Structure formats: C-alpha cells, structure tokens
C-alpha positions as CSV (number, residue, x, y, z in Angstrom):
1,M,-114.0,70.2,22.7
2,R,-110.4,71.2,22.8
3,A,-108.3,70.4,19.8
4,T,-104.9,68.9,20.6
5,P,-102.0,70.9,19.2
6,P,-100.0,69.3,16.3
7,S,-96.8,69.0,18.3
8,R,-98.5,67.1,21.1
9,R,-100.0,64.6,18.5
10,R,-96.8,64.1,16.9
11,A,-95.1,63.4,20.2
12,A,-97.8,60.8,21.1
13,Q,-97.5,59.1,17.8
14,L,-93.6,58.8,18.2
15,T,-94.1,57.4,21.8
16,A,-96.6,54.8,20.4
17,R,-94.2,53.8,17.8
18,R,-91.3,53.3,20.4
19,R,-93.5,51.0,22.6
20,A,-94.4,48.6,19.9
21,F,-92.0,46.4,17.7
22,S,-91.8,46.8,14.0
23,M,-92.2,44.1,11.7
24,V,-88.5,44.1,11.0
25,E,-87.6,43.8,14.7
26,S,-90.1,41.0,15.1
27,L,-88.7,39.0,12.1
28,L,-85.1,39.6,13.4
29,A,-86.0,38.4,16.7
30,V,-87.8,35.1,15.3
31,A,-84.6,34.5,13.1
32,V,-82.2,34.9,16.1
33,A,-84.4,32.5,18.1
34,A,-84.5,29.9,15.3
35,I,-80.8,29.8,14.8
36,A,-80.3,29.4,18.5
37,G,-82.8,26.7,18.6
38,A,-81.1,24.8,15.8
39,A,-77.8,25.2,17.4
40,L,-79.2,23.7,20.6
41,L,-80.8,20.9,18.8
42,N,-77.6,20.2,16.7
43,S,-75.6,19.9,20.1
44,L,-78.1,17.7,21.7
45,A,-78.1,15.5,18.7
46,A,-74.2,15.2,18.8
47,G,-74.5,14.3,22.5
48,V,-76.9,11.5,21.9
49,R,-74.6,10.2,19.2
50,T,-71.8,10.3,21.3
51,A,-73.4,8.5,24.1
52,S,-74.7,5.9,21.6
53,D,-71.0,5.4,20.3
54,A,-69.8,5.1,23.9
55,A,-72.4,2.4,24.6
56,A,-71.6,0.4,21.4
57,S,-67.8,0.6,22.1
58,L,-68.4,-0.6,25.7
59,V,-70.5,-3.4,24.5
60,A,-67.9,-4.4,21.8
61,R,-65.0,-4.4,24.3
62,G,-66.9,-6.8,26.5
63,L,-67.8,-9.2,23.7
64,A,-64.1,-9.2,22.5
65,Q,-62.9,-9.7,26.2
66,Q,-65.6,-12.5,26.7
67,M,-64.5,-14.3,23.5
68,M,-60.8,-14.0,24.4
69,E,-61.4,-15.5,28.0
70,E,-63.3,-18.4,26.4
71,I,-60.4,-19.1,24.0
72,A,-58.0,-19.0,26.9
73,G,-60.0,-21.7,28.6
74,V,-59.6,-24.2,26.0
75,R,-56.4,-26.4,25.5
76,F,-53.3,-25.5,23.5
77,P,-53.2,-27.7,20.4
78,D,-50.3,-30.2,19.9
79,A,-48.8,-31.0,16.7
80,Q,-51.0,-34.0,16.0
81,S,-54.4,-32.3,16.7
82,S,-56.6,-31.6,13.7
83,R,-58.7,-28.5,13.5
84,R,-62.4,-28.7,14.1
85,T,-65.0,-26.6,12.4
86,G,-68.6,-26.1,13.0
87,S,-71.3,-23.5,13.4
88,H,-71.3,-23.7,17.2
89,R,-68.1,-23.2,19.4
90,A,-69.4,-25.9,21.8
91,S,-67.6,-28.4,19.6
92,F,-64.2,-26.4,19.6
93,E,-61.6,-28.1,21.7
94,S,-58.4,-26.1,21.1
95,I,-57.3,-22.7,20.4
96,D,-56.7,-23.4,16.7
97,D,-60.4,-24.4,16.2
98,Y,-61.4,-20.7,16.6
99,G,-59.3,-19.6,13.6
100,G,-61.5,-17.9,11.1
101,W,-64.7,-18.1,13.2
102,S,-67.1,-15.1,12.8
103,A,-70.7,-14.4,13.6
104,Q,-73.2,-11.6,13.2
105,P,-75.1,-11.2,15.4
106,P,-72.7,-12.5,18.3
107,V,-73.8,-15.8,19.6
108,D,-73.1,-17.8,22.7
109,R,-71.2,-21.2,22.5
110,Q,-74.3,-23.0,21.4
111,G,-75.0,-20.6,18.6
112,I,-77.8,-18.7,20.3
113,P,-77.9,-14.9,19.5
114,L,-77.1,-12.9,22.5
115,G,-79.2,-9.8,23.6
116,L,-82.7,-11.1,23.2
117,L,-84.0,-9.2,26.3
118,S,-84.7,-5.8,25.0
119,R,-85.5,-4.2,21.5
120,A,-82.4,-1.8,22.0
121,S,-80.0,-4.5,22.6
122,R,-81.3,-6.6,19.7
123,E,-81.0,-3.6,17.3
124,L,-77.3,-2.9,18.5
125,L,-76.2,-6.5,18.6
126,G,-77.7,-7.2,15.3
127,R,-75.3,-4.9,13.8
128,L,-72.2,-6.1,15.5
129,R,-69.9,-8.9,14.1
130,R,-67.3,-10.8,16.2
131,S,-64.5,-12.6,14.4
132,V,-61.4,-14.4,15.5
133,V,-58.1,-14.9,13.7
134,V,-55.5,-17.4,15.2
135,E,-52.0,-17.2,13.8
136,R,-49.1,-19.6,14.6
137,V,-46.2,-17.3,15.6
138,E,-42.7,-17.4,17.0
139,P,-40.5,-14.9,18.8
140,S,-38.5,-12.7,16.4
141,G,-35.5,-10.5,17.6
142,T,-36.3,-7.7,15.3
143,N,-40.1,-7.0,15.5
144,G,-41.4,-9.0,18.2
145,W,-43.4,-11.9,16.7
146,S,-43.2,-13.5,13.2
147,V,-46.0,-15.5,11.6
148,V,-45.0,-19.1,10.5
149,T,-46.8,-22.0,9.0
150,R,-45.2,-24.9,10.9
151,H,-46.3,-26.0,14.4
152,T,-45.0,-23.7,17.3
153,D,-45.7,-23.3,21.0
154,Y,-47.1,-19.9,20.4
155,R,-50.4,-18.6,18.9
156,R,-51.5,-15.0,18.4
157,V,-55.1,-14.7,18.8
158,T,-57.0,-11.6,17.6
159,V,-60.7,-10.9,18.4
160,T,-62.3,-8.0,16.2
161,V,-65.8,-6.6,17.0
162,T,-67.0,-4.4,14.1
163,L,-70.4,-2.5,13.6
164,A,-72.3,-2.7,10.3
165,M,-72.9,0.9,9.2
166,D,-76.1,2.2,7.8
167,R,-74.7,3.1,4.5
168,A,-71.9,0.9,3.6
169,G,-69.0,-1.0,5.3
170,E,-68.1,-1.7,8.8
171,R,-66.4,0.2,11.6
172,T,-63.9,-1.5,14.0
173,L,-65.3,-0.9,17.7
174,A,-62.9,-3.4,19.5
175,F,-59.6,-5.0,18.6
176,L,-58.1,-7.2,21.1
177,T,-54.9,-9.3,20.5
178,R,-53.1,-11.9,22.9
179,I,-50.2,-14.3,22.6
180,F,-50.9,-17.8,23.9
181,S,-48.0,-20.2,24.8
182,Y,-47.8,-23.8,25.5
183,V,-46.6,-24.9,28.9
184,P,-45.8,-28.4,29.2
185,P,-47.2,-30.3,32.2
186,A,-45.0,-30.6,35.3
187,P,-43.5,-34.1,35.6
C-alpha cells in the first residue's frame, strides 16, 4: 500500500473544508433568513391592517350617507313642532327629532342591529357608533354659518361614525355635514 504524501493530504483536507459550510456560516445564513422572514411578515401584517382600515372606513361612510339620506327624507320642523325622542327612529317626524340620537351598534329605523348576516360584519359593526347632531343655524357674512337658539329656516346636520378602539377611546371614521333649509310650499 502506498502512502499519500503529506502535501496531497493537506490539499485534500483544504478542499473538503471549502466544500462544506462552517458553523458560523450556517448560523449567519439562518439569521439573515430569519430577518428577511420577519420583515416579510411585518409588511404582510401592515397590508392586512390597511385593508381592514379601508373596509371599516368604507362601511362607516356608507352608514353616514344612509343616515343623512334618511334625515333628508323627513319634513323640516316648523316653529310650533315639538321634538320627539325615542329609542327607535321610526317615530321621528322631523329633522330636529334626530338631534342627539346615537346608537352602537348601528341600527335600522325600528332599532334592529345592522349586519347580522356574518360574523365578520357583526364584529365590525358591533364596534361602530353612529351619532347625529342637529343645530339651528343662520347665514353669517364672516364665516359661513352661525349657531343660534331661536327658530330658523336652516339646520346643520352632522352625522359621525366612530370606531371603538381595543384599548381606549374612539377613532372617527366618517364625518358628514349638510345644511338643510326650509322651502315653503308653492301657492
């Protein structure tokens, strides 16, 4: 049997070392892959949050618009009308009746909660609050409209939809304001 010269053995050992990864190189590769994976998951989570926020804003704007259209469909109050209050909007007859009304979760005119079809819609709508402010206003030359306490032919209606946050407080998702005016019937 022939012995391998020491120089050839040394060359074979160096070649074998170059073909395999060392422990440090392996750990470094795992660390780089973990950092890249964490960044990917973070951006994916941010994308899901953005999509969720966009969906909640869209629903909130729809709820605000629906409420404003409902209010536009009732009569303008006259000086003698009294304000009605109640838990259901079905009894509301004039714009002033909606002043101070609020509901969480949003409900229809009869007081039935909206969004009972799916679990996802129940979870979102259960955290939404829809509220209405009605103010008597009159035109003002300097800044547009002034709030007054006496009877006027104008009402400023503001519908706000807020989202209850997990920790504390609320975040406004939709804020819609419209001026309504009394137009007397034609003779």
